[in-house]
TIFI-351335 format. One record per residue (C-alpha): x, y, z; residue in three letters. Coordinates in steps of 0.05 Angstrom, whole numbers, padded with zeros to 5 digits, always signed. Last residue first. Example, Ala and Ser with C-alpha at 12.3 -4.5 7.8 and 13.67 -1.06 7.14 Angstrom:
<pts>
+00273-00021+00143SER+00246-00090+00156ALA
</pts>
This chain:
<pts>
+00569-00083-00414SER+00513-00122-00389ILE+00519-00191-00354PRO+00475-00247-00362SER+00415-00244-00308THR+00362-00246-00363GLU+00392-00300-00399LYS+00402-00350-00340GLN+00339-00328-00309LEU+00302-00352-00371TRP+00338-00419-00373ASN+00319-00433-00304TYR+00245-00415-00310ALA+00239-00463-00371ARG+00278-00514-00330LYS+00226-00515-00278ASN+00238-00582-00244ASN+00224-00548-00173LEU+00291-00569-00153GLU+00320-00539-00219LEU+00284-00475-00199LEU+00314-00479-00133LYS+00380-00485-00155ASP+00382-00426-00198SER+00351-00379-00150PHE+00398-00349-00102ASP+00455-00356-00153GLU+00419-00324-00207ARG+00394-00269-00162ILE+00465-00255-00136SER+00486-00254-00208GLN+00431-00203-00227HIS+00458-00151-00169TYR+00532-00161-00186GLU+00509-00144-00259ASN+00470-00083-00242ILE+00517-00057-00189TRP+00569-00063-00242ARG+00531-00025-00291ILE+00514+00030-00244GLU+00583+00037-00221ILE+00606+00043-00294GLU+00557+00098-00307SER+00490+00090-00345LEU+00458+00125-00401TYR+00503+00088-00453LYS+00483+00022-00421THR+00418+00023-00455ASP+00376-00024-00414ILE+00310-00052-00448LEU+00335-00116-00465SER+00358-00130-00393LYS+00290-00120-00360ALA+00311-00119-00292PHE+00318-00183-00251PRO+00274-00196-00189VAL+00306-00201-00121LYS+00271-00146-00075THR+00311-00131-00005LEU+00360-00079-00025TYR+00388-00055+00040LYS+00395+00021+00043PHE+00435+00075+00068GLY+00454+00112+00132LEU+00512+00149+00151PHE+00540+00145+00225LYS+00546+00206+00269GLY+00602+00255+00277GLY+00563+00316+00261ASN+00590+00326+00192LYS+00575+00255+00174THR+00624+00196+00186LYS+00657+00146+00142GLY+00653+00083+00106PHE+00693+00047+00162SER+00641+00063+00211ASP+00591+00013+00186ASP+00530+00044+00150ILE+00467+00044+00186GLU+00404+00012+00149THR+00338+00031+00117ILE+00304-00025+00085GLU+00290-00023+00010LEU+00230-00049-00028GLU+00235-00052-00108SER+00198-00016-00156GLU+00208-00001-00234VAL+00160+00036-00271ARG+00153+00049-00343PHE+00089+00071-00387GLY+00070+00073-00454VAL+00019+00106-00511ASP-00042+00137-00491GLY-00013+00185-00444ASP+00065+00181-00442ILE+00090+00150-00372TYR+00154+00151-00333PHE+00166+00119-00270GLY+00202+00118-00201PRO+00187+00063-00150GLU+00230+00059-00091ASP+00191+00028-00037THR+00200+00027+00038LEU+00221-00009+00099ILE+00241+00025+00164ALA+00286-00011+00207GLY+00344+00039+00215PRO+00317+00110+00209GLN+00287+00158+00159PHE+00226+00175+00198LEU+00252+00233+00245ASP+00186+00267+00257LEU+00164+00341+00264LYS+00205+00375+00212SER+00207+00310+00172THR+00134+00326+00144ASP+00152+00303+00075ASN+00087+00293+00035VAL+00099+00343-00026THR+00161+00325-00064PRO+00150+00253-00041SER+00184+00193-00007ILE+00132+00174+00047TYR+00137+00149+00121LEU+00071+00164+00159PRO+00049+00122+00136GLY+00043+00045+00115GLU+00020+00037+00042HIS+00022-00043+00036VAL-00017-00045+00101LEU+00000-00100+00149GLY+00040-00161+00145PHE+00096-00120+00170SER+00075-00057+00136GLY+00109-00022+00075VAL+00125+00056+00081GLY+00119+00098+00016HIS+00157+00118-00045GLY+00175+00162-00106LEU+00111+00205-00108GLY+00071+00208-00168HIS+00065+00254-00229VAL+00129+00236-00271TYR+00184+00277-00304ASP+00220+00288-00366LEU+00264+00346-00399GLY+00321+00301-00410HIS+00362+00319-00347ASN+00298+00317-00311TRP+00296+00247-00323LEU+00362+00228-00294PRO+00344+00278-00238GLN+00277+00251-00217ARG+00303+00190-00175SER+00348+00235-00135TYR+00296+00291-00131SER+00257+00241-00090ASP+00313+00223-00046LEU+00324+00298-00033VAL+00253+00311-00018ILE+00250+00254+00032GLY+00314+00270+00065THR+00295+00347+00076GLY+00295+00348+00155LYS+00365+00313+00168SER+00360+00270+00227GLY+00409+00213+00198ALA+00459+00231+00145PRO+00447+00204+00075PHE+00477+00148+00027LYS+00442+00134-00037ALA+00451+00069-00071MET+00376+00049-00076ALA+00359+00126-00095VAL+00408+00128-00150ALA+00387+00061-00176LEU+00316+00077-00180HIS+00335+00140-00222GLY+00376+00099-00267LYS+00322+00050-00276LEU+00275+00106-00294VAL+00331+00134-00345LEU+00340+00062-00368THR+00265+00051-00387TYR+00263+00116-00425TYR+00321+00109-00466LYS+00307+00040-00483ARG+00238+00057-00510LEU+00271+00110-00550GLU+00327+00065-00578ASP+00273+00017-00604THR+00254-00053-00577VAL+00202-00086-00623ALA+00250-00143-00645ARG+00260-00160-00570LYS+00188-00189-00568ASP+00177-00189-00493PHE+00180-00117-00471LEU+00183-00111-00394TYR+00165-00068-00338THR+00174-00091-00268ARG+00140-00073-00205THR+00142-00102-00133ILE+00102-00091-00069ASP+00109-00139-00013THR+00076-00154+00059THR+00108-00193+00112GLY+00122-00262+00148GLU+00050-00284+00148LEU+00048-00273+00072TYR+00013-00212+00039HIS+00027-00196-00034ALA+00042-00149-00084GLY+00035-00131-00155SER+00057-00079-00207ASP+00063-00111-00273LEU+00079-00068-00336LEU+00080-00090-00407TYR+00114-00054-00463VAL+00085-00070-00534LYS+00108-00122-00585ARG+00090-00178-00542PRO+00015-00150-00542ASP-00023-00167-00481ILE-00096-00179-00496ILE-00132-00127-00465ASP-00185-00135-00399SER-00253-00107-00384HIS-00301-00162-00367ASP-00250-00206-00321LYS-00223-00142-00294THR-00159-00107-00309PRO-00125-00058-00260ALA-00099+00012-00279TYR-00063+00049-00219HIS-00012+00086-00264ILE-00051+00089-00331ILE+00009+00094-00376ALA+00014+00023-00375ALA-00052+00018-00406ASN-00021+00048-00471ALA+00014-00015-00479GLY+00001-00075-00441THR-00021-00069-00364SER-00022-00116-00305SER-00035-00072-00243ILE-00059-00125-00189THR-00106-00106-00137GLU-00070-00092-00075TYR-00035-00130-00017SER-00056-00198-00051LEU-00078-00256-00002GLY-00050-00290+00055LYS+00008-00337+00026PHE+00038-00372+00086ASN+00080-00422+00046PRO+00075-00410-00034LEU+00027-00447-00073ASN-00022-00392-00075LYS+00033-00346-00100ARG+00035-00384-00166ILE-00044-00379-00178SER-00041-00301-00162TYR+00013-00293-00211ILE-00030-00332-00267LYS-00096-00294-00247LEU-00061-00229-00259SER-00038-00254-00322ALA-00108-00278-00341ASP-00127-00209-00329TYR-00080-00175-00375GLU-00103-00221-00432THR-00060-00281-00460ILE-00074-00297-00528LYS-00017-00352-00545ALA+00036-00344-00593HIS+00068-00407-00567LYS+00143-00390-00561ASN+00135-00311-00557ILE+00073-00298-00515LEU+00063-00358-00475GLN+00143-00368-00467HIS+00142-00296-00443GLU+00084-00305-00395LEU+00118-00369-00362TRP+00184-00335-00352SER+00148-00273-00324THR+00107-00318-00275PHE+00162-00365-00250LEU+00210-00302-00238ILE+00153-00263-00203PHE+00134-00318-00159ALA+00210-00325-00140LEU+00215-00254-00123SER+00150-00258-00080ASP+00182-00313-00036LYS+00248-00280-00028TYR+00213-00218-00008GLN+00170-00252+00045ALA+00232-00280+00074LEU+00266-00210+00075LYS+00207-00183+00108ALA+00213-00239+00158ASN+00282-00219+00178HIS+00262-00146+00188SER+00202-00170+00228GLU+00238-00211+00276THR+00298-00158+00283LYS+00245-00105+00300ASN+00218-00064+00242LYS+00210+00014+00246PHE+00143+00033+00216ILE+00108+00006+00278LYS+00130+00066+00325ILE+00103+00127+00292ASN+00040+00093+00272ALA+00033+00074+00343ILE+00040+00146+00372ILE-00005+00179+00324SER+00000+00245+00353ASP-00049+00297+00363HIS-00054+00324+00435ILE-00117+00354+00462ILE-00112+00414+00505HIS-00179+00451+00493ARG-00212+00386+00500LYS-00183+00368+00565SER-00200+00434+00595PHE-00274+00420+00574SER-00321+00415+00515ASP-00344+00343+00514PRO-00306+00299+00467ILE-00357+00275+00408ALA-00337+00334+00364ASP-00270+00310+00362TYR-00294+00241+00342LEU-00342+00262+00290ALA-00287+00309+00257TRP-00243+00245+00247SER-00175+00240+00265THR-00121+00215+00213ALA-00109+00285+00187GLU-00109+00321+00251LYS-00056+00266+00278THR-00082+00211+00321PRO-00112+00230+00387LEU-00083+00241+00457VAL-00125+00262+00515ILE-00106+00294+00578ARG-00145+00281+00641LEU-00103+00315+00696ASP-00164+00345+00738PRO-00196+00275+00749ASP-00245+00282+00810PHE-00250+00360+00799VAL-00267+00341+00725THR-00230+00337+00660ALA-00270+00305+00608GLN-00270+00237+00572LEU-00345+00216+00577GLN-00359+00227+00499SER-00301+00179+00484ALA-00341+00124+00524ASP-00400+00136+00479ARG-00366+00138+00417TYR-00328+00073+00434PHE-00394+00036+00449GLU-00410+00017+00375ASP-00351-00030+00374TYR-00370-00068+00438GLU-00325-00072+00492ALA-00268-00118+00512ILE-00222-00098+00572THR-00152-00112+00574LEU-00115-00104+00638SER-00054-00151+00619GLU-00059-00184+00552ILE-00060-00263+00564THR-00135-00269+00564SER-00134-00245+00492LEU-00093-00305+00472TYR-00144-00354+00504LYS-00202-00321+00470LYS-00165-00318+00402LEU-00157-00395+00410GLU-00226-00407+00431SER-00259-00388+00365GLY-00267-00326+00320SER-00337-00327+00301ASN-00355-00308+00372GLU-00304-00252+00369LEU-00335-00227+00305LYS-00401-00229+00339GLN-00372-00187+00392HIS-00360-00129+00344ASP-00298-00097+00369VAL-00274-00046+00417TYR-00210-00060+00452LEU-00196-00027+00518ALA-00125-00021+00550VAL-00117-00005+00623SER-00065+00023+00676THR-00028+00084+00642SER-00089+00091+00590THR-00097+00059+00522VAL-00167+00061+00486ILE-00176+00021+00424ALA-00226+00020+00365TYR-00244-00034+00316SER-00260-00056+00250PHE-00212-00116+00225PHE-00141-00111+00193VAL-00106-00155+00137PRO-00114-00103+00087ALA-00125-00123+00013PHE-00202-00120+00017PRO-00227-00097+00084ILE-00260-00138+00135ASP-00247-00208+00107THR-00176-00231+00122ASP-00169-00213+00192ALA-00106-00198+00242ARG-00087-00191+00311LEU-00018-00174+00343ASN-00052-00130+00395PHE-00018-00063+00378LEU-00005-00084+00308TRP-00077-00096+00288ALA-00095-00033+00327ILE-00046+00010+00290SER-00070-00020+00223ASP-00139-00004+00238LEU-00128+00072+00255GLU-00172+00093+00311THR-00130+00093+00374VAL-00151+00141+00431LEU-00096+00151+00478TYR-00119+00171+00546HIS-00075+00198+00600THR-00026+00242+00560GLY+00035+00285+00583GLY+00074+00269+00522LYS+00125+00229+00557GLU+00070+00187+00594LYS+00039+00170+00523LEU+00107+00153+00502ILE+00116+00101+00561SER+00044+00076+00551ARG+00063+00059+00479VAL+00121+00013+00500LYS+00082-00017+00553LYS+00025-00032+00503ILE+00083-00063+00458LYS+00108-00106+00508ALA+00040-00133+00528ASN+00023-00144+00457ALA+00081-00195+00451HIS+00142-00179+00410GLU+00174-00214+00349GLY+00114-00203+00306SER+00124-00263+00261TYR+00151-00316+00311LYS+00098-00285+00363LEU+00039-00308+00322ASP-00012-00261+00288TRP-00070-00285+00329VAL-00136-00292+00289TYR-00204-00250+00279ILE-00259-00287+00250PRO-00307-00257+00193GLY-00365-00210+00212LEU-00356-00172+00145SER-00392-00107+00137ARG-00459-00102+00103LYS-00470-00085+00030PRO-00516-00026+00007LYS-00569-00051-00035GLU-00620-00035+00021SER-00613+00039+00013GLY-00554+00066-00029TRP-00590+00137-00032VAL-00596+00141+00044GLU-00525+00116+00047ASP-00503+00170-00001VAL-00535+00220+00051LEU-00502+00193+00110ASN-00536+00204+00178ILE-00512+00203+00254GLY-00485+00271+00249SER-00500+00316+00187LEU-00438+00366+00183PRO-00454+00438+00183ARG-00409+00485+00155PHE-00447+00553+00140GLU-00423+00601+00086PHE-00395+00670+00085ASP-00320+00661+00078SER-00275+00668+00139PRO-00256+00597+00142SER-00246+00575+00213GLN-00299+00522+00211ARG-00281+00494+00142PHE-00205+00490+00156PHE-00222+00457+00221GLU-00266+00406+00187GLY-00207+00394+00139LEU-00157+00376+00194ALA-00205+00339+00236PHE-00213+00291+00180SER-00284+00278+00142LEU-00307+00207+00140THR-00343+00208+00212ARG-00364+00281+00201PRO-00413+00260+00143ASP-00410+00319+00102CYS-00444+00388+00096SER-00431+00460+00063LEU-00494+00501+00079VAL-00495+00565+00032ASN-00567+00541+00006SER-00606+00551-00059PHE-00566+00607-00093GLU-00494+00575-00080ASN-00443+00626-00088ALA-00413+00619-00017VAL-00423+00538-00020ALA-00391+00534-00091ALA-00327+00576-00061LYS-00321+00534-00003VAL-00322+00469-00039ALA-00273+00499-00092TYR-00227+00515-00039GLN-00235+00442-00009TYR-00219+00411-00080TRP-00155+00451-00089LEU-00172+00493-00152PRO-00148+00468-00224TYR-00112+00512-00275GLY-00043+00482-00257THR-00048+00416-00230THR-00039+00397-00158ASN-00109+00357-00159GLN-00137+00345-00226LYS-00213+00365-00219ASN-00254+00315-00265LEU-00322+00339-00277LYS-00384+00297-00269TRP-00451+00285-00305LEU-00440+00287-00377LYS-00365+00262-00363LEU-00395+00200-00338ASP-00329+00181-00300LEU-00295+00114-00308GLN-00248+00132-00367LYS-00233+00205-00348GLN-00220+00175-00277ALA-00169+00122-00299GLN-00137+00174-00341LEU-00122+00222-00283PHE-00113+00167-00230TYR-00041+00173-00210ARG-00040+00245-00220GLY-00088+00257-00159ASP-00160+00258-00150THR-00221+00308-00151SER-00287+00286-00172LEU-00336+00342-00181ILE-00416+00341-00190ALA-00443+00408-00209GLU-00515+00432-00199GLY-00587+00421-00220SER-00647+00382-00186LEU-00694+00417-00229THR-00736+00442-00169ASP-00679+00449-00120PRO-00637+00490-00165ASP-00561+00500-00139THR-00550+00429-00110LEU-00476+00413-00107THR-00436+00349-00106VAL-00362+00343-00084ILE-00330+00272-00094ALA-00261+00264-00064VAL-00200+00222-00086GLY-00159+00163-00071ALA-00169+00090-00080SER-00190+00090-00150GLY-00259+00064-00169THR-00295+00123-00203PHE-00366+00106-00210GLY-00391+00174-00179SER-00438+00161-00126ILE-00418+00086-00111PHE-00337+00101-00111GLU-00348+00160-00067ARG-00392+00115-00022ARG-00342+00055-00016ARG-00355+00044+00059ASP-00399-00017+00051SER-00349-00050+00000LEU-00293-00045+00051ALA-00245+00011+00047THR-00170+00015+00026GLU-00143+00080+00046GLU-00171+00075+00114SER-00195+00139+00148HIS-00223+00102+00207HIS-00293+00129+00196GLU-00284+00109+00122ASP-00246+00144+00073GLU-00258+00163-00002SER-00292+00228+00018PRO-00359+00248-00004ILE-00374+00327+00007ILE-00444+00359+00004TYR-00451+00430-00021VAL-00523+00467-00022GLY-00554+00431+00040ILE-00626+00444+00062ASN-00637+00374+00091HIS-00690+00352+00041LYS-00659+00386-00016ARG-00593+00351-00001MET-00632+00286+00002GLN-00658+00303-00063LYS-00593+00321-00092ARG-00568+00256-00068LEU-00625+00214-00104GLY-00610+00258-00166ASP-00540+00239-00168LEU-00559+00166-00159ARG-00610+00168-00215GLU-00556+00200-00261ALA-00507+00148-00248SER-00558+00089-00261SER-00592+00056-00204LEU-00597-00019-00197SER-00533-00015-00154SER-00465-00057-00148LEU-00410-00030-00103PRO-00343-00059-00136HIS-00320-00132-00139SER-00249-00154-00137TYR-00233-00168-00065GLN-00301-00195-00049GLU-00294-00248-00106SER-00227-00273-00090PRO-00192-00288-00155LEU-00211-00346-00191ALA-00162-00400-00199PRO-00125-00413-00264LEU-00138-00481-00304PRO-00074-00514-00320ALA-00054-00501-00394ASP+00022-00481-00381ASP+00028-00525-00318ASP+00052-00585-00354SER+00106-00550-00392TYR+00161-00597-00371ASP+00220-00579-00416ILE+00266-00621-00459ILE+00332-00584-00468ASP+00379-00573-00523ASP+00337-00521-00558GLY+00266-00528-00531GLU+00237-00599-00539GLN+00170-00600-00503VAL+00149-00651-00448LEU+00074-00649-00422THR+00068-00683-00360GLU+00001-00699-00328ASN+00014-00700-00251PRO+00021-00628-00250SER+00076-00585-00214GLN+00070-00510-00200MET+00111-00520-00132LEU+00121-00594-00119ASN+00192-00577-00082ASN+00158-00540-00027PRO+00184-00474-00012PHE+00226-00439+00042CYS+00286-00480+00045ALA+00327-00437+00000GLN+00322-00379+00051PHE+00394-00392+00075PRO+00426-00364+00008SER+00391-00298+00016PHE+00431-00244+00046MET+00498-00279+00041SER+00498-00281-00035LYS+00470-00212-00043PHE+00524-00178+00005PHE+00579-00220-00024THR+00564-00197-00094HIS+00577-00127-00075SER+00532-00070-00094SER+00509-00061-00023LEU+00575-00049+00004SER+00561+00017+00034HIS+00499-00022+00059THR+00529-00052+00114SER+00538-00127+00117ILE+00536-00163+00188GLU+00570-00231+00180ASN+00572-00267+00245GLU+00508-00236+00278GLU+00465-00235+00211GLU+00490-00306+00194LEU+00472-00328+00261LYS+00401-00293+00256ARG+00393-00335+00185THR+00412-00401+00212ARG+00367-00393+00276ALA+00310-00372+00234LEU+00322-00429+00184LEU+00319-00482+00238PRO+00381-00527+00237GLU+00414-00584+00201LYS+00368-00604+00148GLU+00335-00540+00137THR+00273-00519+00170LEU+00213-00473+00144PHE+00162-00527+00155SER+00133-00532+00086SER+00067-00531+00068MET
</pts>
């Protein structure tokens, strides 16, 4: 592992000095100076033996002799836990029958199985993938609704409802003899919770609608409880019917260690963060803040874990923050498995109490205003992030009637401090290098060697490259490596047993991200390796997507605008709209600092923009810009990079209210697919932006690639970053 030092002074010091002496505002984002100054100090981040092998294989390619010794090196296996799915000896039909038997036992007509765990995590541990177990659908978003209308024949309906990212995937994975796909936000399909109510009202066996209240949000529970329809909402506490069917085959949660996320990465000690949280808690009139979101707890205490939840460096825990104390609820066995360094660190956190994970609900149930504590006021996460079970556990009292719903930590951590911002650039530089090395390798394999490379092989290869990079901590989501028609499946992920051979004459889409101690990444590029297969139509689609991507990256906007997210989303779609085209997913999402790759509450979407309550578009926030276009069964295009919101220098101008404009710093450093760009769809400003961006990448990485003795990647980079006109 390299030490992150240059010959003269520490990298961090050099970069901070650079930032202080030559602060570049985003209104000059398309300038060559910006790109060059942003990344030139990062050249010392990597070991010089990256991807090298003691067995040389020298190949004459044109005028160059290139070392291809890494071409046939064995590829490492992906972490098995991260890529496995719930296994069962039961067939799909047997699982449904088993669930309906449980529903009959408890006199339930409609049972809801959300994707989330009790912390309402997007990514979940194997032990919490109940919706996946019962339905067979592996996507990260969706809800299953199972009805029982005849207890004798165990008949009824089974509905899987998910969003546009997963329509094609769900159709492939569901047993359509047993399940119906409900396409969310699509004309002709009901909202799933409306379907659930209607199914309960009309149910001839039982009008009871039920679920595990730990996995249902308070917002949905409130909707069902307040519905005027004739049915009974009766959650089952202490039992999950899917778990009853799963039985002894259900995996257990990890007891792997927790470790300290060092101050050189976090930039702020836990004591300072707790003090900040307490200040906001006081402003809101709260006395007890119950923290249930795992990424918020990991951020607050500067702690991380690698084995609890795939792709998420968090650990199962709860926390309660008051004006004078802070309690962390965590499995004590995990602490024992974590070693003395963690115990020593925890001792530095002021007024900290460690309690067992299972004691959280007991302590929450004791929070009520009394004559001895009349001012007790509880703050819970947003209604969407709070479970119905937690709300239900709080005793009826004045304090329950005046609960404040506010995800305080989530609203703080999306704005990165200087250390986190600096480290995010380091992480992007590393992962951009990984993309460059990977893409040059894959093109050579497909075009020069005519090798048969599967989508899964490709995902293994980029993982093997990242493994050699300093401070790599794993993938931030399952790699989307897709050729041809698979690229139209927005969240398609190949497996060892189900993977197509990459066709160089068809579009290939790679959407892949990583965790480093410095930060989390999320990058997508689309390629067509055999240039003879490029058509005007393919170039049109790709360029319109790229044009929408650039419209957002170059956007300027005022602070505090309630419609910023919707406006930016429309910027990305306008080039497609002008040709009668569109895409079905949102434009972007927040990205954590060695945290969750989807970091709420910041999103750019036509449907998720709650800016009337929160001003989320502020300097320091990092988010993705990822428009796309897809033709089902044929092809898919997506371009994704990470951007950081920043203030623009006064010389650019002022908003109508006299404030500074905001814009973006462009963090990702991976070339676009030059052969798929049709400049007739681009303006002169967009062409100049692309050329200066590509020139900056060439200057940032050319010397490093030569130091790594990777002439192939060097040649590829020169070709892909040559000017367009």
